[in-house]
N, C-alpha and C positions, 0 to 999 in steps of 0.2 A: 503493499499500499504506499503509495507516493504522493505527497502535497495535499493530503485528504482536508476539505474545509467543508463544514455544514454552519450554515446561517438559517436560523428560524424565527421569522417575527422581529428582525433586527437583533436578534441575540446569537452572538458568536458561541456556538457549542464546540466546534473543531477549528483549528487554525493551523493549517500547515502540518498536520500530524503525518507520522510515517512509522511503519512497521515492515519487516520483513522475517519469513520464518522458512528455515532450512528442511529438507526431508530428514525424517527421524529426529527431530529435533524438540525439545521443551524449552519454550520461552516464556517469561513473565510479563505481564503488563500491569505496572505498578502506578498508583496515583491517590490522591487525596478524592474524597467524596465529590461529585460534580467536576471532576477533572476531564471528562469526556470518555473514558474507557468502554462504557457500555455503548454509547454511541458509536464508536468507532467499529466495536463489534458487530452492531447492528447493521451498519452499512456493508460489512464484510458478508454478512448473511443474508442480505438483501432484505431485512426487516424496515430499512430506512434509505433515502436517497442521499447522495452527496451534492452539495454545491459545486465543488471543484476538486480535481485530483483523479490519479488513475490507479487502477488495481490490476496488477499483474500475476497470472496463474500459469505456472510452468514457463516463465518468461514471455507469456502472450497476454496482450491487453484484454480484459474480459468487463463486461458490464453486468454485475448481478443485481437483478431487478426483484427476485422473490427467494423466499425460504427454499422452494421447491428446485430452483436453478442452482442455490448454494449447495444443497443435498445431492444433486446430480454432479457437480464437481467435486464432491467428497467432503464439503465443508459441514461440520455438525457442531450445533450450540446447546450447551447444557447450562441452564440457568441455576441460581444459588436456590431456588425453590424447587423442589424435586418434581419431577413430570410424571415419575410413576404412580399407578393407583395404588393406594394404600391396602385397599380390601381385596385386590387380586393377588394371585401366586406370581411368582416370578415368571413360571412359564407363561401365563395369560400375558404378561406385561411384555415379553418378547414377541408375542404375536401382534401387539399395537404398533404400527408402523406408519409414520405419517405420509400421506399422499401415495398410498400403496394403489396402482391401477389394475392389478391382477384381478382377472374375473373370479377365480378360485384362490384360496389359500391353502395350500398344503400343509396342513398342521402338524404332521410328523415330520416332514423335512425341517419346517423350522425349529422345531423342539429339538431335533436331533443335530441342527446346527448351533443351536444355542448351548446343549450339553458338551458338543466338541470344543466350542468356544472356553466354557467353563474349565475344560480339563487342559486346553492348550495354554490358558493363562494361571492355572493352577489355584482356581477359585473354589473352596469347598462350600458351595452354596446349592443345597438341593432345589430343583426345580418347582417341587410341590410347596416349599415354605411360601408363607405368607410377606409380603413386604413390609407389613406394619411390624412385623417381628426381627427385621433386620436392623443393624446399626448403621451409622452414618456411612462408613468405609464401605460397606456390602452395597448400599443403594447406590452411591456414586459409581462403584464398579459395575453394578449392573446397567447404569445409564451409559457408561464409556463402552461396554461390550455390545449394548444393543445399536450403538451408533457404528461400531466395528462390523456388525453384522450387515450394515449398509454400505459396507464399503468405503467407510471414512478414511481420510486422507489426512485431514486435519480437524481435530477436536477442540472446541473452545469450551473452557470450565470457568465460569463467570461466579466468582465470591462463593464457590462451593466447598472450600477447603477451610472455612472458620471454624467448623466445630471439630476438625481432625487433629490440630497442632497440638491439643492438650493431651491426646493418646499416642504414647510413643509406640505401642504396638500397631495401631491404624497407619501411623505415618511410615512406620518401616514397611507395612505392606503396600503403601500405596506407592512408595518409590520402587519396591519391585514390580509393581503392575507397569508403572511408567516406563521403566526401563526395558520391560518386554515389549510394550507398544513400540517404543522408539525403534527397538532391534528389527521389528516388522516393518518399518517405514512409515510409522504413522507418527505425524507431528502434533503438539499439543500447545495450546495458548493458555496459561493460567493468568486469570485476571484477580487481582486483589488490592488491598489497601494496607496491608501490614508486609513488612519485609521478610518475616518469617510466617509461613514455611516457604516461600518462594525461593530464598536463598539456598535453602536445603534440596530444592528440586531441579530448578531451572539451568538450562546451559548458558542462556543469556537473558537480561532484564532490560525492558524498554520502560522509561519513566515519563508519564503524561501530565503536565501541569498547566492548567487554565486552557485546556483544548489543543496544547501545542507537545510535541514530542522533544524533551529537554535534554534526555540522557540514553545511552546505549551502554550496559556494563557486561562485560565477559565473567564469566566464573572467576578467574583469577583476581579479578578487580572488585569483588565482593566485598563490602564493609558496611555493615547494617547502619552504622552513624551517618555514614555519607550517603547512602541510598536515602534515608529518611530525610537529610537536609536536603537534596536536590528534590525530592517529592514535595516537601514543605515550602521550599524556595527561601530559606534562611538557615543560617548556620545553627545546628543543634547543639545547644550548651549541655553538657552532662550535669545532672542536678540528683540530689538525693530525694527519695520521696518525703512527700509531707508526713511528719510524726502524727501518730495516732494520739489524740488527747483523751485522757481518762474523763468520761461523763458521768453525770449524776444517773445512778441506778434506781432514783426512786420511780417506782412504778408509774408510768403515764398510760401504758397500753399493755393488757395482759390477755393471753389466751389459756385457759384452764382446762385441759383434756378435752379440746374441741373435736368433734368427728363431724364429717358429712358423708351421707350415705353413698356419694358417687366415689369414695377413695380416700379421703383424708380421714386420719385417726389418731386420736390421744394426742393431740398438739398441745406443747406447753411453750410458749414464747413469751418474754417479758421485755418490754422496751422502756427506757427512761425518756423524760423530755429532752428532744435535740438529738437523741442517740440514732445510729444508723445500724441496723442488722442485716445480716445477709441469709437468704434462704438457698442453699446450694442443691441443685437436683438435675439430674439428667433427663428426666421425663418431662416431655412437652405437655403430656396430660395433667401431670401434678402442677406445673405452671398455671395451666388454665383454670385448675380447681380452685386454686387461691384466690384468681381473679374473679371467679365466678361467685366465691364466698363473700369476697370484700365489695362485690358491685351489688350484693343483693338478689343475685339470681337464685341460689340454693339457701336452703334453711339449713339452720345447726340442727343437728340431729342428737349431740350430746356435748356436754360441757358449758363453758361460759366465755364471753368475751366482753372485756371492761376496757372503755377508752375514755378518760377524763370524766368520769362520773355517770357516763352512759353505759348501761349493761345490756347484753342481749344473750338470751339463754335457749334453752331447747326448743325447737319447733318455731323460732324466730328467725325472720329475714333481717340483715343488717340493712339501714337506712343510710348510705354513704353521705346524702346531702345534710342530713340531720347531725350524723356524727361527725362530719367533717374530714371525711375519707376522700383522697384525691388518688386516681391512677393513671399511672405513666405506663403507656406500653409502646414499644417499637412498631407496633401494627396499627396506631392511631393514624388517621388519614388526614392528609391537608387538602382542601378543596381547592383546584386549579382555578375554576371559573368564578371564585369567590374573593373579594379584597382581605387585605390583611385584617381589617376592622371585624369584618364578617366572620372571617375564621377563628379570629380569638374570642369573640363576643357570642358564638353560635350557642354556646351551654350556658351562658350566663342570663340570657333573656327571660328563662323562666323564672331565676329569681328576682329581676328587676321587674316584673310584671305586676301590675295591680290586680286586684280582685276582678276588675272589668276586663282584664285580659289587654290592657294598654301597656306598653313598655315605657318605662321612666328614661326618656333618652337623655336627660342631663346627667343622670346618675351613670348611664352607661358610657358617655362619654368621658366623664371624670374618671372612671375606674380604667377605661382603655388608654387615657392620656399617661396615667401612672404607670401601667405596665409598659406601655411604648418607651417611656424614658428608661425605666429600669432594664429592658431586655432587647429594645431594638434601636434606639437612637443612638447614632453614630457608631453602631455595633454590625448593624445589618441592613443593607441598602435596599429597604423596604419603605414606602410610604404608607400612610394611612389608608388610602385607597389603590394601592397597587395591587394588580392581581398576583396571586401566587402560582402562576403557571410554571415558573422557571425557578422555584424554591430548591435549596440544596437539602441533603438529608439533615443536616445539623440544624438549619433553619426550621425544617418541619418539627424538630424535636423541641426546639425553644417555642414555637407556636402552641404545642401542646402543653407545656408549662405554663405558659401565660393563659390558656383556658382554664387551667385548674386553678390558677389564682383568681381569675376574673369570676369563677362560679361560685368559690366559698372561701371562708378562712380555714386552711389546710392544717388540721390537726395530726393526720397520719397520711403519709406519701407511700403508695404502694407502686413499686417500679418494676415492670416485666421486661427484662433483658433491655435496660435502657441504652446501653451503647453498642447494641448488636449493629452490624452494616455502617459502622462509624469508622472513621480513619482516626490516628493517632491524636492529632489536634483538637479535632471534633469531639472525641470522647473525653478530653480533658476538660473543653468548654462546658460540656454537659454536666459532667461530675461535679465542677465547680458550682454550677448553679445548684446541684443536690445539695450540696454541702452547706451553701448560702440559706437554703430552706431549713436545713437542720439547725444551724446556727441562730435561725430566727425562732426555734422552739419547736418545730414540727418533728415529730417522729418518722423515720423512714425505713420502709421493709423493702429489699432489694431482692429479687427473686431472678435467680440467673444460673447459667451452667456454666459460665465462664470464672473460673476460680481466681484468675488474676484481677479481673475487673472487681470482685468482691475483697480481695485482700487490699486493693488499693483504697477502697472507699469506706469499707464496713469497720465498725468495734466490733462486732462478734458476728460469727458465722455458724449458721446452723445446717447440718447435713441430713438430708430426706431421703429416704428409700421406700418405695412401696407406700408412699403417703404418710409414714411414720418417721419420727425423728430418731436417728441412729447414732448422733454424735454432735459435737460442737467444738469450737476453738476461737480464741481471739488472737487476733495479730499483734495486738498491744503485748500480751504474755508470753507468745511462743514464737513469734517472727513468721517470716513468709514461707520459707522452705519447708518446715514441718507440716505446715498446712497444705502444700502443693503435694507432697508426699501422701498425706492422708487423702486427699481428693484422689489422686492415682489408684490407691488401694481399693478406695470406695467405688471408684468406676468398675474396677475388676469385679469386685464383689457383687455389685448389682446387676453386672452383666451375665456373671455366672448363674446368679438366682433367676435371672430373667430366662436363661437357656434352659435351666433344670425345670421351672415352670412350664416352658413352652414344650 
């Protein structure tokens, strides 16, 4: 790809970006959020057009206008959200092939080829096993092999490695698989915003910044500090992590023997005012159970929850508005056709409405102006009436924090994977805002599977498996490394338990 430019609605998305890949090579595409990585890959796969530039394939200029055309060339795209059907078996997912034009599908031939591929790449995954029972590495490997079955020559993996780098065994297996693919002449483009694990896997790394390719590095030139500095566009000064300050343990929020019929059981969590606690779990279902509990979707089947004088017992639902509970999730949406004002105030209108249903506009403007000065003025280039159609990931996260603040005075902030899909600098900005909310007196509960994120921000960390508390630790008391070791052993034991139960 040479001299690729993309302009949409007078907004420069890509500006003279370039990239090249050799046969049987693994390259990394590194950049901050909103640097243009996904846009460049969308152009390569025909999902988006380009304003200027050329694409060469086998040294011949090509014009890729659709996903079907890119697949015919052998270019396949794997997004960060899995395209596998959770309730289907591995065999049934191999039978799902996009744009298949055959009148009949030879089921036996497809499954025989799938079994041959699994043996060829030494993957011990039964064809009859359900996708929902597989771990992150096995899901990614099935998607890669499904592309290989369609004669893939280049496979793009977009931000799909984020959950693997914490697992040493998964990383070792992934390196082995990528090595085998390269030896069979299949190239890979790994897209991400963290230097690790790309530096462990890639033969070369390209860096995008503000839509421009600003660097190409060979393996012998890898230095994580230099790569991050080039990605950020500023010299990265080494600094020690912020010290954890011992906070008041006077109970402000308490869960005593809480259980929910859907899966959570015998929960005991205590939070002091201004304290940040982490809930570490590798299960997406458990994360959602916590959100459903605090949002008032499900009733408490046993136990008791106390928050600043308000109590909820058996067969009661939490009223988040009355209790002062705010929920911050990486899945929260920003509406691109609405202005910044409407995006921030969309949840606050109910509180600001009179009994006749009329919104107190003066109060709404006052609240928004305070939040605008705090979160956006001279920090994010968005005016009050600017549309949010080109907002970056970190801007979306800040908008969601402002929504919570506009809706109510937050006593308990529940964060679900807050820095997921955020780059290094954006993660620091968001965690800084969360710390400020805690310093202002709010208790914070962070639910995540990223142990490094929890160590960085939390005063205490609880480990959960099968919906129950299985351990806990404090970064202030034990330091970071023992907690990381505890997490790795916790992951191994939880996967073993899941395997035995399956």
